[in-house]
C-alpha positions in Angstrom: -13.0 -2.4 22.5 -11.9 -5.6 21.4 -14.1 -8.5 22.7 -13.9 -12.2 22.5 -16.6 -12.3 19.7 -14.2 -10.2 17.5 -12.0 -13.2 17.2 -14.1 -14.4 14.5 -13.4 -11.3 12.7 -9.8 -11.5 13.5 -9.4 -15.1 12.0 -11.5 -14.1 9.0 -9.1 -11.2 8.3 -6.0 -12.9 9.0 -6.6 -16.2 7.3 -8.8 -14.8 4.3 -8.8 -11.2 3.7 -4.9 -10.5 4.4 -3.7 -13.5 2.2 -6.0 -12.2 -0.7 -4.5 -8.7 -0.4 -1.2 -10.3 -0.5 -2.0 -12.4 -3.5 -3.3 -9.3 -5.5 -0.1 -7.5 -4.5 1.9 -10.3 -6.0 -0.2 -10.7 -9.0 0.6 -6.9 -9.6 4.4 -7.4 -9.6 3.9 -10.5 -11.9 1.6 -8.9 -14.2 4.1 -6.0 -15.1 7.0 -8.3 -15.2 5.2 -10.4 -17.8 3.9 -7.3 -19.9 7.6 -6.1 -20.1 9.0 -9.3 -21.4 9.9 -11.2 -18.4 8.7 -14.2 -16.6 7.5 -14.2 -13.0 6.7 -16.5 -10.3 5.6 -16.0 -6.8 5.0 -17.7 -3.4 2.4 -17.4 -0.8 3.5 -17.9 2.7 6.3 -20.0 4.3 6.9 -23.5 5.3 6.1 -26.8 3.5 4.7 -26.3 -0.3 1.2 -27.4 -0.3 0.7 -27.1 -4.0 1.7 -25.0 -7.3 -0.4 -23.7 -9.9 1.8 -22.8 -12.7 4.3 -20.3 -11.2 2.5 -19.6 -8.3 3.2 -21.9 -5.0 1.1 -21.8 -2.0 2.9 -23.0 1.3 1.4 -24.2 4.6 1.8 -20.8 6.3 0.0 -19.1 3.5 -1.0 -16.0 5.4 2.6 -15.2 6.6 4.5 -13.8 3.9 4.7 -13.6 0.1 7.5 -13.2 -2.4 7.7 -12.6 -5.9 10.6 -13.1 -8.4 11.1 -12.3 -12.2 13.6 -13.1 -14.9 15.4 -10.3 -16.9 12.8 -8.1 -18.6 13.0 -7.8 -22.6 12.4 -4.0 -22.1 15.1 -3.3 -19.5 15.1 0.2 -18.5 14.5 2.2 -15.3 10.7 2.9 -16.2 10.0 -0.9 -16.7 11.7 -1.9 -13.5 9.9 0.7 -11.6 6.6 -0.1 -12.8 7.4 -3.7 -11.9 8.2 -2.7 -8.4 5.2 -0.6 -8.3 3.1 -3.1 -9.6 1.8 -4.6 -6.3 0.8 -1.2 -5.2 -0.9 -0.5 -8.4 -2.9 -3.6 -8.1 -3.9 -3.1 -4.6 -4.9 0.5 -5.1 -6.4 -0.5 -8.5 -8.6 -3.3 -6.8 -10.0 -1.0 -4.1 -11.3 1.5 -6.9 -12.7 -1.2 -9.0 -14.3 -2.8 -5.9 -15.8 0.4 -5.0 -17.0 1.1 -8.6 -18.9 -2.2 -8.4 -20.6 -1.2 -5.2 -21.4 2.3 -6.4 -23.0 0.6 -9.6 -24.8 -1.8 -7.6 -23.3 -4.7 -9.1 -22.1 -6.0 -5.8 -23.5 -5.2 -2.4 -21.3 -3.6 0.4 -20.1 -6.4 2.6 -17.4 -6.4 5.5 -15.0 -8.5 3.4 -14.7 -5.4 0.9 -14.3 -3.1 3.7 -11.5 -5.2 5.3 -10.2 -5.8 1.8 -9.8 -2.2 1.2 -8.3 -1.5 4.8 -5.6 -4.1 4.5 -4.9 -3.1 0.8 -4.2 0.5 1.9 -2.1 -0.9 4.7 -0.2 -3.3 2.4 0.4 -0.6 -0.2 1.6 1.8 2.4 4.1 -0.3 4.0 5.3 -1.7 0.6 6.1 2.1 -0.1 8.2 2.8 2.7 11.9 2.9 1.9 13.4 0.0 3.9 16.3 -1.9 3.4 15.9 -5.6 4.5 19.6 -6.4 4.1 21.4 -8.3 1.7 20.4 -6.0 -1.2 16.7 -6.9 -0.3 14.3 -3.6 -0.5 11.0 -2.6 -0.1 9.1 -1.6 -3.2 9.8 2.1 -2.4 13.3 1.9 -1.7 13.8 -0.1 -4.8 11.8 2.3 -6.8 14.1 5.0 -5.4 17.2 3.2 -6.1 16.1 2.1 -9.7 15.4 5.9 -10.5 18.2 7.4 -8.7 21.2 5.0 -9.7 19.6 3.0 -12.3 20.2 -0.2 -10.5 18.6 -3.5 -11.6 16.9 -4.7 -8.5 15.5 -8.4 -8.3 12.3 -8.2 -6.7 12.1 -10.1 -3.5 9.5 -8.8 -1.1 
C-alpha cells in the first residue's frame, strides 16, 4: 500500500532515477549515430534551457521528456539506422547487465537506486519498442525499426 512515507521514494525515482534512465537511453542513440559517422545531439526535458554541455542540453523540466536527433550517417543503410534507433534500448538493457555484474562481483553493493534503475530501464525499453506513431512522421523506436527494415525508410530520430 502506498503511504505518505513512500513520497520520498517517489520523488527520488521521479527526479533522479527516471532522468538517469532517460539520459542513458539518449546516450545509446547518440553513441551509435557517432559510431556510424553521424553527429548527434539530445535534450533532456522541456521548458527553458538551463545549460548545455557539448551537444547535450538540459531544460528546466529535465524529468519530463528527452529527445535525440542525428545528422545523416556516413554509413547510410538499414542496418546502421536500425542500430541507431535501437541504441537506447541496447544501452538501457546493457547498463542493467553491467550494474548486475558489478553487484555480483561485489564491486558495488546492492542499493535501492540500482533496483529502481533496473525497473525503470526495463519500463523505458519496453515502451520504446512498442510500435507507436506519434503523428507527423514521428515514431517510437520500435515502429521506426520496423519501417526501416520493411520499407528502407530513413527516419529521423525524435523520441
